[in-house]
N, C-alpha and C positions, 0 to 999 in steps of 0.2 A: 723578369725584373723582380726584384726583391726588395723588402721594406727594413730598414735598419732599425733596432732596438737598443737604446741607451737608458740607462738608470743611474741618476744620481742622488746621492746622499749631500749632507750638508757638507764632509769633508772632501766631496768630488765624486768623479765618475767612478762606477766600481763595476759596471758592466756594459758590454757593447757588442752585439751579434747581428746579422743579418738573418733573414729568414722569408719564408714564403708566406706566413700568416703569425700574426701576435694575437695570443688569448690573454684577457685579463677579466677582474671582475670590479663593477663600480659599486658605488653605494646602491646602488638601484637594480643591478642584475649584472649578469655575466655578457660579455662582448668579445668580439674578436673582429680585427682589422686586418685588410688585403692591402697591397701596394694600389696606389692612385684613389685611395679613399677620400671622400671629403675632410676637412678640416673637422676635428674635434677635440674639445676640453671638456675633462670630466675628473669627477673626484672620486679616488679610489678607496675600494676597502681594504682593510687588512688581509692579505690573501697572496697569491701567488700571481706572477706575469709569467706568461710562456711564449717560447717562440719556437715554431717548428718550420724546420728546415730540411727538405729533401724527406720527409718523413720521420726524421729525428726531432725527438723534442727536449727542450732545455728548459729550466724553471728557475727562477729566483723568487724568495718571499720578500713581500715589501710589508713595510708598516702603514698602510695608508698612503696619501699624498694625492699628486694630480698627475693627469696624463694628457699629453698633448699630441696629435697626431696631424700631419701636414700631406700625407699621402705618398711620402718619401721617407720618412723616419717617424719613430713613436718615441717621445721623451717621458721619463718617468722621473718625476721630482718626488722623493720620499723624504718626511719631515724628519723622522728619527734614524732608521735605520733599513738596511735591505741585507738579506742573506741567501746564498745559493745552498 
């Protein structure tokens, strides 16, 4: 089973990938989520969000924002911008 990562800016969705693991940094510290994780909503720090799929890592920089995970997908809402 994979977990889907979606990143949205005010102008719309800019990134979508599936992976085995999603890593990110909250304002309180680093976290990672796997498929079927319990629900979480958290405040993101200015950092990178990383999706790991079959050992390959892909990162996207985010200018803070919020992250929601329901166990099947991770949705990042960034206030200003995000870039690869």
